[in-house]
C-alpha atoms as a printed R data frame, in Angstrom:
    type eleno elety resid chain resno       x      y       z
1   ATOM     1    CA   MET     A     1 -48.922 36.829 -14.531
2   ATOM     2    CA   GLU     A     2 -48.772 37.180 -18.319
3   ATOM     3    CA   THR     A     3 -46.063 39.442 -19.730
4   ATOM     4    CA   LEU     A     4 -45.393 40.702 -23.229
5   ATOM     5    CA   THR     A     5 -41.808 40.510 -24.489
6   ATOM     6    CA   LEU     A     6 -40.585 42.795 -27.268
7   ATOM     7    CA   THR     A     7 -37.362 42.011 -29.160
8   ATOM     8    CA   ASP     A     8 -35.389 44.089 -31.622
9   ATOM     9    CA   PRO     A     9 -33.911 41.636 -34.169
10  ATOM    10    CA   SER     A    10 -30.991 43.870 -35.163
11  ATOM    11    CA   THR     A    11 -29.463 44.210 -31.680
12  ATOM    12    CA   GLY     A    12 -31.214 41.701 -29.420
13  ATOM    13    CA   SER     A    13 -32.532 44.509 -27.211
14  ATOM    14    CA   THR     A    14 -35.634 43.430 -25.261
15  ATOM    15    CA   ALA     A    15 -38.439 44.964 -23.227
16  ATOM    16    CA   ARG     A    16 -41.116 43.376 -21.054
17  ATOM    17    CA   ILE     A    17 -44.579 44.766 -20.318
18  ATOM    18    CA   LEU     A    18 -47.135 43.788 -17.677
19  ATOM    19    CA   PRO     A    19 -50.610 44.508 -19.157
20  ATOM    20    CA   ALA     A    20 -52.451 43.455 -15.985
21  ATOM    21    CA   VAL     A    21 -50.718 46.142 -13.922
22  ATOM    22    CA   GLY     A    22 -51.090 49.404 -15.790
23  ATOM    23    CA   PHE     A    23 -49.438 48.273 -19.055
24  ATOM    24    CA   ASN     A    24 -46.193 48.850 -17.165
25  ATOM    25    CA   CYS     A    25 -42.976 48.415 -19.150
26  ATOM    26    CA   PHE     A    26 -40.924 47.139 -16.228
27  ATOM    27    CA   GLU     A    27 -37.838 45.839 -18.022
28  ATOM    28    CA   PHE     A    28 -35.729 47.255 -20.866
29  ATOM    29    CA   LYS     A    29 -32.422 45.623 -21.738
30  ATOM    30    CA   ALA     A    30 -30.733 47.731 -24.401
31  ATOM    31    CA   VAL     A    31 -27.835 46.138 -26.288
32  ATOM    32    CA   VAL     A    32 -25.080 48.639 -27.138
33  ATOM    33    CA   ASN     A    33 -22.067 47.279 -29.025
34  ATOM    34    CA   ASP     A    34 -22.839 43.794 -27.690
35  ATOM    35    CA   ARG     A    35 -23.109 45.152 -24.131
36  ATOM    36    CA   SER     A    36 -26.442 44.680 -22.372
37  ATOM    37    CA   VAL     A    37 -27.636 47.668 -20.336
38  ATOM    38    CA   ASP     A    38 -30.386 47.193 -17.729
39  ATOM    39    CA   VAL     A    39 -32.131 50.532 -18.182
40  ATOM    40    CA   LEU     A    40 -35.160 50.196 -15.896
41  ATOM    41    CA   ASP     A    41 -35.402 49.231 -12.245
42  ATOM    42    CA   ALA     A    42 -38.048 46.846 -10.912
43  ATOM    43    CA   ALA     A    43 -38.083 44.115  -8.307
44  ATOM    44    CA   ALA     A    44 -37.880 40.571  -9.655
45  ATOM    45    CA   SER     A    45 -41.236 39.801  -8.007
46  ATOM    46    CA   PHE     A    46 -42.995 42.640  -9.851
47  ATOM    47    CA   ALA     A    47 -43.551 40.367 -12.856
48  ATOM    48    CA   GLU     A    48 -45.692 38.226 -10.528
49  ATOM    49    CA   GLY     A    49 -47.815 41.224  -9.575
50  ATOM    50    CA   GLU     A    50 -46.119 41.900  -6.244
51  ATOM    51    CA   GLY     A    51 -45.197 45.364  -5.034
52  ATOM    52    CA   LYS     A    52 -46.784 48.783  -5.482
53  ATOM    53    CA   PRO     A    53 -47.448 49.599  -9.149
54  ATOM    54    CA   SER     A    54 -46.030 53.097  -8.648
55  ATOM    55    CA   HIS     A    55 -42.628 51.796  -7.467
56  ATOM    56    CA   HIS     A    56 -41.365 49.825 -10.472
57  ATOM    57    CA   GLY     A    57 -40.662 50.136 -14.191
58  ATOM    58    CA   ILE     A    58 -42.587 52.872 -15.995
59  ATOM    59    CA   PRO     A    59 -45.920 53.640 -14.313
60  ATOM    60    CA   LEU     A    60 -48.284 55.544 -16.630
61  ATOM    61    CA   LEU     A    61 -49.990 58.468 -14.865
62  ATOM    62    CA   PHE     A    62 -53.368 59.597 -16.227
63  ATOM    63    CA   PRO     A    63 -55.686 61.574 -16.140
64  ATOM    64    CA   PHE     A    64 -53.469 63.409 -13.642
65  ATOM    65    CA   PRO     A    65 -49.818 62.867 -12.708
66  ATOM    66    CA   ASN     A    66 -48.644 63.123  -9.123
67  ATOM    67    CA   ARG     A    67 -51.111 64.569  -6.595
68  ATOM    68    CA   ILE     A    68 -54.487 66.287  -6.256
69  ATOM    69    CA   ARG     A    69 -54.702 68.012  -2.894
70  ATOM    70    CA   GLY     A    70 -57.013 66.116  -0.554
71  ATOM    71    CA   GLY     A    71 -58.443 64.250  -3.561
72  ATOM    72    CA   ARG     A    72 -60.767 67.228  -4.103
73  ATOM    73    CA   TYR     A    73 -61.229 69.625  -7.014
74  ATOM    74    CA   GLU     A    74 -63.885 71.589  -8.885
75  ATOM    75    CA   TRP     A    75 -64.463 71.550 -12.611
76  ATOM    76    CA   GLU     A    76 -66.983 73.634 -14.529
77  ATOM    77    CA   GLY     A    77 -69.095 74.321 -11.468
78  ATOM    78    CA   ARG     A    78 -69.154 70.816 -10.043
79  ATOM    79    CA   ALA     A    79 -67.234 69.540  -7.018
80  ATOM    80    CA   TYR     A    80 -65.475 66.153  -7.144
81  ATOM    81    CA   GLU     A    81 -64.024 64.184  -4.252
82  ATOM    82    CA   MET     A    82 -62.015 60.957  -4.268
83  ATOM    83    CA   GLN     A    83 -61.665 58.726  -1.241
84  ATOM    84    CA   PRO     A    84 -58.907 56.348  -0.107
85  ATOM    85    CA   GLY     A    85 -59.756 52.919  -1.440
86  ATOM    86    CA   GLN     A    86 -61.226 54.378  -4.632
87  ATOM    87    CA   VAL     A    87 -57.816 55.527  -5.901
88  ATOM    88    CA   GLY     A    88 -54.285 55.742  -4.548
89  ATOM    89    CA   PHE     A    89 -53.625 58.198  -1.704
90  ATOM    90    CA   ASP     A    90 -50.364 59.352  -0.169
91  ATOM    91    CA   PRO     A    91 -49.762 59.455   3.635
92  ATOM    92    CA   ASP     A    92 -50.741 63.144   3.699
93  ATOM    93    CA   GLY     A    93 -54.215 62.461   2.319
94  ATOM    94    CA   ASN     A    94 -53.731 63.460  -1.319
95  ATOM    95    CA   ALA     A    95 -54.952 61.472  -4.331
96  ATOM    96    CA   ILE     A    96 -51.948 60.311  -6.310
97  ATOM    97    CA   HIS     A    97 -50.961 59.167  -9.817
98  ATOM    98    CA   GLY     A    98 -54.310 58.873 -11.588
99  ATOM    99    CA   PHE     A    99 -56.585 55.975 -12.423
100 ATOM   100    CA   CYS     A   100 -54.639 53.750 -14.825
101 ATOM   101    CA   LEU     A   101 -51.414 52.492 -13.263
102 ATOM   102    CA   ASP     A   102 -52.937 49.777 -11.064
103 ATOM   103    CA   ARG     A   103 -55.601 48.319 -13.373
104 ATOM   104    CA   PRO     A   104 -55.452 45.868 -16.305
105 ATOM   105    CA   TRP     A   105 -55.178 47.298 -19.811
106 ATOM   106    CA   ARG     A   106 -56.452 45.620 -22.963
107 ATOM   107    CA   VAL     A   107 -53.810 44.546 -25.487
108 ATOM   108    CA   THR     A   108 -55.230 45.612 -28.853
109 ATOM   109    CA   ASP     A   109 -52.249 44.754 -31.082
110 ATOM   110    CA   ALA     A   110 -48.819 43.181 -30.719
111 ATOM   111    CA   GLY     A   111 -45.894 41.971 -32.781
112 ATOM   112    CA   ASP     A   112 -42.317 40.872 -32.192
113 ATOM   113    CA   ALA     A   113 -41.049 44.410 -31.542
114 ATOM   114    CA   TYR     A   114 -44.181 46.318 -30.494
115 ATOM   115    CA   ALA     A   115 -47.308 46.132 -28.361
116 ATOM   116    CA   VAL     A   116 -50.352 48.380 -28.021
117 ATOM   117    CA   GLY     A   117 -52.383 48.739 -24.841
118 ATOM   118    CA   GLU     A   118 -55.632 50.624 -24.280
119 ATOM   119    CA   PHE     A   119 -57.456 51.790 -21.182
120 ATOM   120    CA   GLN     A   120 -60.953 53.283 -21.186
121 ATOM   121    CA   LEU     A   121 -62.145 54.643 -17.874
122 ATOM   122    CA   SER     A   122 -65.767 53.481 -18.172
123 ATOM   123    CA   ARG     A   123 -64.680 49.998 -19.271
124 ATOM   124    CA   GLU     A   124 -61.505 49.206 -17.311
125 ATOM   125    CA   ALA     A   125 -62.383 51.120 -14.116
126 ATOM   126    CA   PRO     A   126 -66.153 51.791 -14.090
127 ATOM   127    CA   ASN     A   127 -66.099 52.342 -10.310
128 ATOM   128    CA   ARG     A   128 -63.894 55.397 -10.931
129 ATOM   129    CA   ARG     A   129 -65.968 56.888 -13.728
130 ATOM   130    CA   ASP     A   130 -67.906 59.252 -11.434
131 ATOM   131    CA   LEU     A   131 -64.652 60.645 -10.082
132 ATOM   132    CA   TRP     A   132 -63.830 62.399 -13.367
133 ATOM   133    CA   PRO     A   133 -65.807 64.879 -15.494
134 ATOM   134    CA   ALA     A   134 -65.579 62.824 -18.695
135 ATOM   135    CA   ASP     A   135 -64.851 59.322 -19.922
136 ATOM   136    CA   PHE     A   136 -61.500 58.861 -21.662
137 ATOM   137    CA   VAL     A   137 -59.360 56.490 -23.679
138 ATOM   138    CA   ILE     A   138 -55.593 56.355 -23.365
139 ATOM   139    CA   GLU     A   139 -53.605 54.196 -25.781
140 ATOM   140    CA   VAL     A   140 -49.865 53.505 -25.510
141 ATOM   141    CA   ARG     A   141 -47.817 51.799 -28.224
142 ATOM   142    CA   TYR     A   142 -44.419 50.568 -27.058
143 ATOM   143    CA   SER     A   143 -41.924 49.723 -29.794
144 ATOM   144    CA   LEU     A   144 -38.269 48.722 -29.943
145 ATOM   145    CA   ARG     A   145 -35.839 49.832 -32.617
146 ATOM   146    CA   GLY     A   146 -32.212 49.114 -31.892
147 ATOM   147    CA   PRO     A   147 -31.366 50.193 -28.320
148 ATOM   148    CA   CYS     A   148 -34.324 52.634 -28.312
149 ATOM   149    CA   LEU     A   149 -37.677 52.142 -26.562
150 ATOM   150    CA   ARG     A   150 -40.416 54.434 -27.862
151 ATOM   151    CA   ALA     A   151 -43.841 55.100 -26.362
152 ATOM   152    CA   ASP     A   152 -46.441 56.632 -28.679
153 ATOM   153    CA   VAL     A   153 -49.334 57.971 -26.638
154 ATOM   154    CA   ARG     A   154 -52.855 58.715 -27.868
155 ATOM   155    CA   ILE     A   155 -55.468 60.349 -25.634
156 ATOM   156    CA   ALA     A   156 -59.054 60.414 -26.902
157 ATOM   157    CA   ASN     A   157 -62.308 61.848 -25.611
158 ATOM   158    CA   PRO     A   158 -65.322 59.614 -26.413
159 ATOM   159    CA   ASP     A   159 -67.579 61.620 -24.087
160 ATOM   160    CA   GLU     A   160 -70.119 64.405 -24.636
161 ATOM   161    CA   ASN     A   161 -68.291 66.535 -22.064
162 ATOM   162    CA   ALA     A   162 -64.869 68.131 -22.390
163 ATOM   163    CA   LEU     A   163 -62.061 66.053 -20.852
164 ATOM   164    CA   PRO     A   164 -59.669 67.750 -18.406
165 ATOM   165    CA   TRP     A   165 -56.352 65.956 -18.259
166 ATOM   166    CA   GLY     A   166 -52.651 65.796 -17.562
167 ATOM   167    CA   PHE     A   167 -50.281 62.950 -18.415
168 ATOM   168    CA   GLY     A   168 -46.944 61.834 -17.073
169 ATOM   169    CA   THR     A   169 -44.676 58.834 -16.750
170 ATOM   170    CA   HIS     A   170 -42.722 57.715 -13.680
171 ATOM   171    CA   PRO     A   171 -39.715 55.747 -15.009
172 ATOM   172    CA   TYR     A   172 -37.264 54.216 -12.552
173 ATOM   173    CA   PHE     A   173 -33.805 54.216 -14.110
174 ATOM   174    CA   ARG     A   174 -31.374 51.679 -12.681
175 ATOM   175    CA   LEU     A   175 -27.891 52.719 -11.572
176 ATOM   176    CA   PRO     A   176 -25.155 52.049 -12.514
177 ATOM   177    CA   LEU     A   177 -25.299 51.164 -16.214
178 ATOM   178    CA   ALA     A   178 -22.626 48.455 -15.917
179 ATOM   179    CA   ALA     A   179 -21.892 46.004 -13.107
180 ATOM   180    CA   ALA     A   180 -18.349 47.240 -12.551
181 ATOM   181    CA   SER     A   181 -19.383 50.891 -12.172
182 ATOM   182    CA   SER     A   182 -20.486 52.832  -9.096
183 ATOM   183    CA   PRO     A   183 -24.054 54.168  -8.756
184 ATOM   184    CA   GLY     A   184 -22.829 57.245  -6.924
185 ATOM   185    CA   ARG     A   185 -20.637 58.358  -9.786
186 ATOM   186    CA   CYS     A   186 -23.421 58.373 -12.353
187 ATOM   187    CA   LEU     A   187 -24.328 61.865 -13.545
188 ATOM   188    CA   ILE     A   188 -27.959 63.000 -13.657
189 ATOM   189    CA   GLN     A   189 -28.710 65.677 -16.263
190 ATOM   190    CA   VAL     A   190 -32.007 67.575 -16.621
191 ATOM   191    CA   PRO     A   191 -32.019 70.894 -18.554
192 ATOM   192    CA   ALA     A   192 -34.267 72.832 -16.166
193 ATOM   193    CA   ALA     A   193 -33.680 76.450 -15.142
194 ATOM   194    CA   GLU     A   194 -36.455 76.704 -12.531
195 ATOM   195    CA   LYS     A   195 -38.206 74.661  -9.871
196 ATOM   196    CA   TRP     A   196 -41.580 74.880  -8.163
197 ATOM   197    CA   VAL     A   197 -41.616 75.573  -4.437
198 ATOM   198    CA   LEU     A   198 -43.186 72.587  -2.652
199 ATOM   199    CA   GLU     A   199 -44.784 72.035   0.734
200 ATOM   200    CA   LYS     A   200 -45.291 68.345   1.500
201 ATOM   201    CA   CYS     A   201 -44.866 67.559  -2.216
202 ATOM   202    CA   LEU     A   202 -47.554 70.068  -3.266
203 ATOM   203    CA   PRO     A   203 -46.654 73.253  -5.198
204 ATOM   204    CA   THR     A   204 -47.378 76.554  -3.507
205 ATOM   205    CA   GLY     A   205 -47.640 78.275  -6.893
206 ATOM   206    CA   GLU     A   206 -44.238 79.978  -6.560
207 ATOM   207    CA   ARG     A   207 -41.314 79.306  -8.911
208 ATOM   208    CA   GLN     A   208 -37.620 79.792  -8.151
209 ATOM   209    CA   SER     A   209 -34.382 79.457 -10.056
210 ATOM   210    CA   VAL     A   210 -32.695 76.096  -9.553
211 ATOM   211    CA   SER     A   211 -29.870 76.191  -7.027
212 ATOM   212    CA   GLU     A   212 -27.182 73.905  -5.648
213 ATOM   213    CA   GLY     A   213 -28.582 70.409  -5.406
214 ATOM   214    CA   THR     A   214 -31.340 70.986  -7.973
215 ATOM   215    CA   ASP     A   215 -29.382 72.565 -10.834
216 ATOM   216    CA   LEU     A   216 -28.905 69.503 -13.035
217 ATOM   217    CA   ARG     A   217 -28.160 71.309 -16.277
218 ATOM   218    CA   GLU     A   218 -24.482 70.315 -16.271
219 ATOM   219    CA   GLY     A   219 -25.144 67.109 -14.364
220 ATOM   220    CA   GLU     A   220 -24.837 66.167 -10.700
221 ATOM   221    CA   TYR     A   221 -23.486 62.904  -9.338
222 ATOM   222    CA   PHE     A   222 -26.059 60.576  -7.814
223 ATOM   223    CA   ASP     A   223 -24.190 60.381  -4.491
224 ATOM   224    CA   THR     A   224 -24.295 64.177  -4.026
225 ATOM   225    CA   VAL     A   225 -28.036 64.763  -4.369
226 ATOM   226    CA   LYS     A   226 -31.276 63.857  -2.643
227 ATOM   227    CA   LEU     A   227 -34.113 64.825  -4.945
228 ATOM   228    CA   ASP     A   228 -37.884 64.977  -4.882
229 ATOM   229    CA   ASP     A   229 -38.414 68.122  -6.927
230 ATOM   230    CA   VAL     A   230 -40.625 69.479  -9.704
231 ATOM   231    CA   LEU     A   231 -38.428 71.219 -12.264
232 ATOM   232    CA   THR     A   232 -39.601 73.472 -15.080
233 ATOM   233    CA   ASP     A   233 -38.431 75.988 -17.709
234 ATOM   234    CA   LEU     A   234 -36.949 73.058 -19.636
235 ATOM   235    CA   GLU     A   235 -34.502 73.837 -22.432
236 ATOM   236    CA   ASN     A   236 -35.333 72.194 -25.729
237 ATOM   237    CA   VAL     A   237 -33.205 71.392 -28.755
238 ATOM   238    CA   GLY     A   238 -35.055 70.920 -32.037
239 ATOM   239    CA   ASP     A   239 -38.414 70.951 -30.207
240 ATOM   240    CA   LEU     A   240 -37.283 68.099 -27.934
241 ATOM   241    CA   VAL     A   241 -36.178 68.071 -24.312
242 ATOM   242    CA   GLN     A   242 -33.392 65.613 -23.518
243 ATOM   243    CA   CYS     A   243 -32.464 64.293 -20.083
244 ATOM   244    CA   ALA     A   244 -29.613 61.871 -19.467
245 ATOM   245    CA   ILE     A   245 -27.918 59.534 -17.025
246 ATOM   246    CA   ILE     A   246 -24.200 59.221 -17.715
247 ATOM   247    CA   ASP     A   247 -22.084 56.391 -16.349
248 ATOM   248    CA   GLU     A   248 -18.588 57.738 -16.943
249 ATOM   249    CA   GLU     A   249 -16.818 54.615 -15.673
250 ATOM   250    CA   ALA     A   250 -18.714 52.416 -18.113
251 ATOM   251    CA   GLY     A   251 -18.662 54.900 -20.989
252 ATOM   252    CA   LEU     A   252 -22.438 54.474 -21.316
253 ATOM   253    CA   GLN     A   253 -25.423 56.758 -21.065
254 ATOM   254    CA   VAL     A   254 -29.203 56.526 -21.058
255 ATOM   255    CA   SER     A   255 -31.160 59.363 -22.660
256 ATOM   256    CA   GLN     A   256 -34.838 60.251 -22.410
257 ATOM   257    CA   ARG     A   257 -36.370 62.578 -25.016
258 ATOM   258    CA   PHE     A   258 -39.819 64.140 -25.059
259 ATOM   259    CA   SER     A   259 -41.592 67.025 -26.720
260 ATOM   260    CA   ARG     A   260 -42.178 70.485 -25.267
261 ATOM   261    CA   VAL     A   261 -45.756 69.521 -24.392
262 ATOM   262    CA   PHE     A   262 -44.105 68.028 -21.292
263 ATOM   263    CA   GLU     A   263 -43.526 71.330 -19.499
264 ATOM   264    CA   HIS     A   264 -42.306 69.906 -16.178
265 ATOM   265    CA   ALA     A   265 -40.055 67.104 -14.953
266 ATOM   266    CA   VAL     A   266 -40.178 65.529 -11.519
267 ATOM   267    CA   VAL     A   267 -36.777 64.220 -10.421
268 ATOM   268    CA   TYR     A   268 -36.826 61.744  -7.546
269 ATOM   269    CA   THR     A   269 -34.122 59.654  -5.906
270 ATOM   270    CA   PRO     A   270 -35.781 56.789  -3.996
271 ATOM   271    CA   PRO     A   271 -34.234 56.467  -0.522
272 ATOM   272    CA   ASP     A   272 -33.914 52.685  -0.555
273 ATOM   273    CA   ARG     A   273 -32.261 51.764  -3.872
274 ATOM   274    CA   PRO     A   274 -29.722 52.908  -6.492
275 ATOM   275    CA   ALA     A   275 -32.187 54.381  -8.967
276 ATOM   276    CA   VAL     A   276 -33.401 57.753 -10.161
277 ATOM   277    CA   CYS     A   277 -36.770 58.794 -11.569
278 ATOM   278    CA   ILE     A   278 -36.886 61.470 -14.278
279 ATOM   279    CA   GLU     A   279 -40.597 61.976 -14.885
280 ATOM   280    CA   PRO     A   280 -41.905 64.061 -17.809
281 ATOM   281    CA   TYR     A   281 -45.273 65.705 -17.014
282 ATOM   282    CA   THR     A   282 -47.567 67.676 -19.304
283 ATOM   283    CA   CYS     A   283 -48.880 69.504 -16.240
284 ATOM   284    CA   LEU     A   284 -47.871 70.390 -12.724
285 ATOM   285    CA   THR     A   285 -48.726 68.504  -9.571
286 ATOM   286    CA   ASP     A   286 -52.227 69.549  -8.343
287 ATOM   287    CA   ALA     A   287 -52.670 71.390 -11.636
288 ATOM   288    CA   VAL     A   288 -56.468 71.472 -11.582
289 ATOM   289    CA   ASN     A   289 -56.548 73.267  -8.222
290 ATOM   290    CA   LEU     A   290 -53.714 75.646  -9.079
291 ATOM   291    CA   LEU     A   291 -55.468 76.573 -12.329
292 ATOM   292    CA   ALA     A   292 -58.503 77.602 -10.271
293 ATOM   293    CA   ARG     A   293 -56.178 80.108  -8.571
294 ATOM   294    CA   GLY     A   294 -55.146 81.521 -11.941
295 ATOM   295    CA   ILE     A   295 -51.748 79.795 -12.082
296 ATOM   296    CA   GLU     A   296 -50.703 78.382 -15.462
297 ATOM   297    CA   THR     A   297 -49.796 74.749 -14.988
298 ATOM   298    CA   GLY     A   298 -50.143 72.971 -18.349
299 ATOM   299    CA   TRP     A   299 -53.566 71.544 -17.439
300 ATOM   300    CA   ARG     A   300 -55.410 70.699 -20.661
301 ATOM   301    CA   LYS     A   301 -58.972 70.293 -21.896
302 ATOM   302    CA   LEU     A   302 -59.833 67.967 -24.784
303 ATOM   303    CA   PRO     A   303 -63.141 68.643 -26.580
304 ATOM   304    CA   PRO     A   304 -65.611 65.801 -27.242
305 ATOM   305    CA   GLY     A   305 -64.620 63.555 -30.129
306 ATOM   306    CA   GLU     A   306 -61.057 64.866 -30.347
307 ATOM   307    CA   GLU     A   307 -57.689 63.249 -29.587
308 ATOM   308    CA   PHE     A   308 -54.145 64.233 -28.686
309 ATOM   309    CA   ARG     A   309 -50.884 62.446 -29.523
310 ATOM   310    CA   THR     A   310 -47.363 62.639 -28.180
311 ATOM   311    CA   SER     A   311 -44.344 60.382 -27.648
312 ATOM   312    CA   ILE     A   312 -41.377 59.644 -25.386
313 ATOM   313    CA   GLU     A   313 -38.140 57.863 -26.309
314 ATOM   314    CA   ILE     A   314 -35.584 56.180 -24.040
315 ATOM   315    CA   ASP     A   315 -32.352 54.839 -25.436
316 ATOM   316    CA   ALA     A   316 -28.904 53.678 -24.375
317 ATOM   317    CA   GLY     A   317 -25.648 54.486 -26.104
318 ATOM   318    CA   LEU     A   318 -21.960 55.247 -25.738
319 ATOM   319    CA   VAL     A   319 -20.787 58.420 -24.039
320 ATOM   320    CA   ILE     A   320 -19.383 60.718 -26.699
321 ATOM   321    CA   ALA     A   321 -16.564 62.894 -25.402
C-alpha cells in the first residue's frame, strides 16, 4: 500500500502517512539532539492496510468524533439513522468515529516535508452521503519542521444546506520515549479541571470535577491509571491548550498543542499495549443528541459556502527542569 514519507532536512525527523486508510499519519520519528523518538504507535502491518483504522497512528474523526447513540439523531426536523455496515459501530450499537478514517483520501499536493489530503463525502464515500444533512470537504495538511509535526485542518461546506459537524483526532502515543525507559513511569499531563459522567462511553450530560485517577493536571504515571474518559474545562496558555507525555528516565517529552476550539479531550489507555491516546475534540461524544436536550457540547454548524480552519501540533523535546 502506497505511503507518503515526509522528511525535515534540518533534523532528519520523518513522518509517514497512509492516504488509502483515512490519510492516517501512522509514524512520526522526531529527532531531538540526534536522538530518534518514536512518537506514534502503530502495528508494523498497518502500513500494509491490516488492522482497524481506529487503532493505529492518528485517525481523523469527522463529521463527528467518538459516538452517536444508536447511530440515530435528528437535525432540523429530519431523522437520520446509520446502520452497521454503513459506518463503524461499537459493540453497544453506537455509530463511532465518523465517515473519513477508513476510506481513501485524495492527495492534492505534496513536497519533501509536507502533504495535503482531501476528503469530500459525496466523492470519496457517496454511499454515506444520505447519512448526513450536508455534503462536506475536509482537508488536512501535514508538515514537518524540526521535531514538530503540524496538522492544518480546513473544513468547507460546498452544499446548499448548513453543515453540522464536530472534529477530533485519535492519536496513539507510544510509551516509553526511549528504549531504556519504562512505560509505567511516563507521566501523562492534561490540563482539565472537569470530566463528563459516562455510561457505556456515552455522556449523561452531567459534569464533575476531576478526581483521583482522572486529575492529570500535575501528571499521573502511566502504570497508576486506567483511562477512558472525556475531560473538559481545559486550561489554556496564550490561547493554546498543551498536553504532554514526560519520560523522566529519558529526559524527553512529547507535547500536543491545540486551540481552544477543541473544548474536550478524551484520554484513553488501551488495555493491550504501552500507549496512551490524548484526543482533542471540538465537541463532546454524542454531541448532536445532547444538543437536542439543551446541553452545550461544542457542536457546530457551518453555513453554505463557508469554511473553518484550525491546527494541531505534536513535537518532541528535552524535559526542562
